[in-house]
Each structure stands twice: as structure tokens, then as C-alpha cells.
N, C-alpha and C positions, 0 to 999 in steps of 0.2 A: 523693354522693345516691341514692340508695336506686329501684331503675328496676321500676317495674312491670311487669306483665303486658301483650306485647298479641295482644288477639284479633282480628287483621288480616279475618275472613271471621263476622261472628257470622251468626246467622235473622235478616230481617228485626225492626227492636223490640232486637235482643239478648236474644230469649227462647226457653223451656231448652225442647224437645221430646224425650216420650217414649209410651210404648202400654203399656196396661193391663189383666187380661186381669180381671177383682174377685175377691177371693178366698171359694171357694164352702165357704169352714170356718165350722160355723154354733158361736156365740158362746155366751156362759151366760146371755143372756137369746132364745137363740133367732135369730136375728137372722145370715147370714154375711154378709161382707164386710168390707174393710180394720181397719187399725191406725187409733183415731183420734190424731184431732195438730194442731197451729197451725202457720201460720207466722208468724213473728215482721217480719220487711220485705216481703212480696212477692203478691202478689197473683194465684191457681193458676186458671187456666176449666178446666173438662170440655168436649170435643168429643167428643159420645157418639159411637158409629160401627156397634154394632151391641150385640141382644139388650136385655135393660130389668134397673134396678133404679134403685135412690134416691141421691140425698148428705144425713145427714143434718146438720145442724148448730147448731152453739151461738153466741150470740152476745150481749150485750149487750142483743135486742130480743127476745131467747125459743132459744129450740128452728123447726126448721125439719125437713121431707123434705118435701126435691122429689123429684121424679119424675122421671127417666132412661131417655129413648129414642130407637133413630136418628133426628138432626138435632138434638137438644136441645143448648141450649147453657147451665151452671151455673157463675160464675165467685165465690171470696172474697175478699176484704179481707185485711187483716193481724189475726191477732188471732181471725181463727175457728175456729172447732174443724169438724170435715169429717168425715164417716164415708163410706165408698160403700160401700153394701148393694148386696151382688149376690140378683137378681132371676129371673136368666138367661141366661145368656151377654153380662151386661154386658162391653163391647172400649169402650176411653175413650182417642183421643189427649188428652195432657194438656201445656198450654202454660203456662211457668209461668214470669217477672217476673225480670227480673232472672237471667238465667243464667250459671251460675256459682256465687251467694246462696244456695240451697238443697240442694247438694249438696256446701255446703261446713258447713254443718247448722245451715243455715235454718225449723229443723221441731220442733218439743219436740213428744215423742208424752203423751196422760192419763193417767199413770203417776198411782197414788195418792202422799197428799199424802207418808208416808215415802222414796219411792225420788226423790222429784223433790227432796227437803232437804237429798240427798248425790249431791253430782256422781255419784264414782269409781260407787255403786250403779245413777246412771242409765244412766252411759255403759256400767254393765255390761248390762247390763238393754238398752238400745238397739243394741246394737254387734251383731250377724250374721256369726259363719264365714262365710269366703269361700267363693266358687262357690257352687253351684244344689246339689247334694248332696241326699244325707235330713237328715243332722244340721241346713242350715242351715232347712232348711221346718220342723222341729220347731222351730228357733232363734225363726223369723217366726216359729211359732203362736203362745210363750209371748208371745212379744216383743206382737203382739193382744189377746192372753187380758190383757195387766197392763194397757197403755194403752182396752181397752174396761170392766175394772172400775174403775177413779178416773175413764171417760166416765157410765158409769152411773150414779156417785152426783153427777156434775155438773150431770146432765138430767133426777134427780129435784129438784133446788133451786133451779137452774130452774124448771121448771114447780110450783113450790112458789111459788115468787116472791120466791123470794132465791135473788140473783145474786153475794152474799158469795165464797162455795166458788173461781165460774165466774172474777170479777178476783182473788183472790188467784194462784190458778192462771197467771193473764198472768202477772201481777207475778213468781213466782216462776217461768214460761218466761224473762223477759229476763233476771231474772239468771243464770241456766241459760248465756244465749250472751254477754253481755256482755267474758267476754274474748275474742271467736272477730270484732267490729266493727271490728276496727284491720283483718287480713284480708279481711273484705269489704267496707270502704269500697277498697280497692285497686282488688276485682274489678270492683267498680259501677265503679268512676273508669275503669277498662280496659274496660267491659265495653256499658253500657246509658249512661251518665252520655258515652264517647266516640263509641256510636252518635249522639246526640240532638247533638254539637256537629258530628257531620258535617257531619250537615244545617243549620244554622247557615252553615258554609259555605259549602255548596255552599249553598243559598238568598244569603249575599253573592256568592259569583262569576255565580250568573247574576243579579241585579241590578244588577252590574259589566260585565254585557255578555261573559263570559272565562269561560266554564263547558267550562274544562280539565283537569279530570276526569274531564271525562265520556271520554279517551279511555282511562281505567280500565276501561271498562265489558265486562262479564266475567260469565260463569257459575257456579257451583259444586254439586256431588252431592252424596249423606251417604246412608249404610245403616245396618240397626240394627249395631251392635259387637256387642251383649251380645242373646242374647235370655232368656226366660224368669228373668229374674233375680226377687230376691224385693223386692219395693219394700215401701214403708208402707202401700197400701192391696190392692196385688196381684203377677201376676208381672209384669215389666216389661222392653218389648224398648228397650235403650239405646242413644242414640246416642253419639260420640265427636266431639260440635261443639264449638270455638271457647266456653272457657267453662265447661263441666260438665267432673265431675269423676266419675266413673266408683269402687265405686260411691258410694251417697252417706256420710257421714261425720259420726262423732257425737261425737268427743273434739276 
């Protein structure tokens, strides 16, 4: 029997956590911000802690530009293309469903179709050099610009009432990640599913009047283990919490 990973102390609900400062690099359309992308099975939430900006989204119901200011919360379900836009010192705490899956490749950039059609070319464009130096910054900016190039085409088509290109991008993204699914299933079973099942077991114990699990009560703490990494949307402070992998994988 193949052993599954053990995640003994996940955050509540087995969510992922990071902090982002949105990129202030200007893109081809004059907008400063991050790399548009979608997630295949994870809902993502932004909790704005400072500054201002927006998140632009593409989905089957069209294009939206959602303002972000301190206290705002915005979230988007799987398949929604999202682009973080810098409006001035934008700072966000990111909560990610299924901790471990996003870091294991559950994201696809909106690169042009010819890049998406070639898995090796896609991986080369999506992968950054290690570290946080000048070469990594240049690669992150090239990646952002390539994603914006494809994104603007999708957005223009949606605005014109043509959702075909967007739906084809979703299908292509699904094909790109298909081989990762068995590994994702292991992470989900050990993380989000196991967390939900523990709740069920605790309810059973309470109903039976035998809450022995309460004797295991304790507290945990953590702090960022990498500051200023280059994420998809901005400079990223990361936590090496159970279920997460540093940095994101794209291969």
C-alpha cells in the first residue's frame, strides 16, 4: 500500500496562506499588476490589508473589474481568470482552498495559444529561476507580460460577446494539468478531506458523549519562511505550513 502524506497541523479548513504586494510593473495596456491566470480546482480569496487596486476577472458571465481597498474581500471559483491590479501600495492576504494543490501546479497562465499548446514551452515560460535576485525579477516580468498578452485577447473577445476563445483556454488549461491529478488527489485526501473527516469524527464523539479528542488540544504558531518571493500576482511572503510547497511548481 502506498502511504499518503501526513498533514497533522493544517490551518483551519486546510487553507493556504500568503501575503502579496501587487507588482507595480506597467503592462502593454498601461495597467500595473500581476500575471493573469486561473486555478483548476481551488477557490482563491483576497483579503485587502492596505492600499488600493482592483482584481480583473474573466468568466463565462463576462469581464469584471472589482475594486479593492482595505477591508475588501474578493474571491473567485475555479476556472475564473483573475488579474491583480496595482492602484497604490496594494497589500493582500491570500487564502487558498486545498492547501498544497495550488503550490503543486493548480494554476495556468493565460499565455498565447501557441505557448499553451506545447507543454514544454509552457513550462519554460512559467518557471522562474530560484531566489529573489535580478534574474528572477526579469523572468517574472517576462512571464507577466506573456500572460497579459494572451489575457487581453481573451478579454477583448468576451467583451465582443464571443466566449469561444475563453472556453478553449479553460479546456487547454485542463489538458495541461491532467497528469498532475493523481498527486493532487493524494494531497487533497491528506489535507482538505482529512480535515473535514476529522470534524465528522469529532461530531460522532460528541454525540456519543466521549470527547476524548479534546485532551489533544494545543496551539500552534508560524511566521513567514520566505519574504519577497516572486509570485504570480506580486511579491509574495510565504509560509512553510503543512500542505504547502515552496515555491510554486509548474512542471
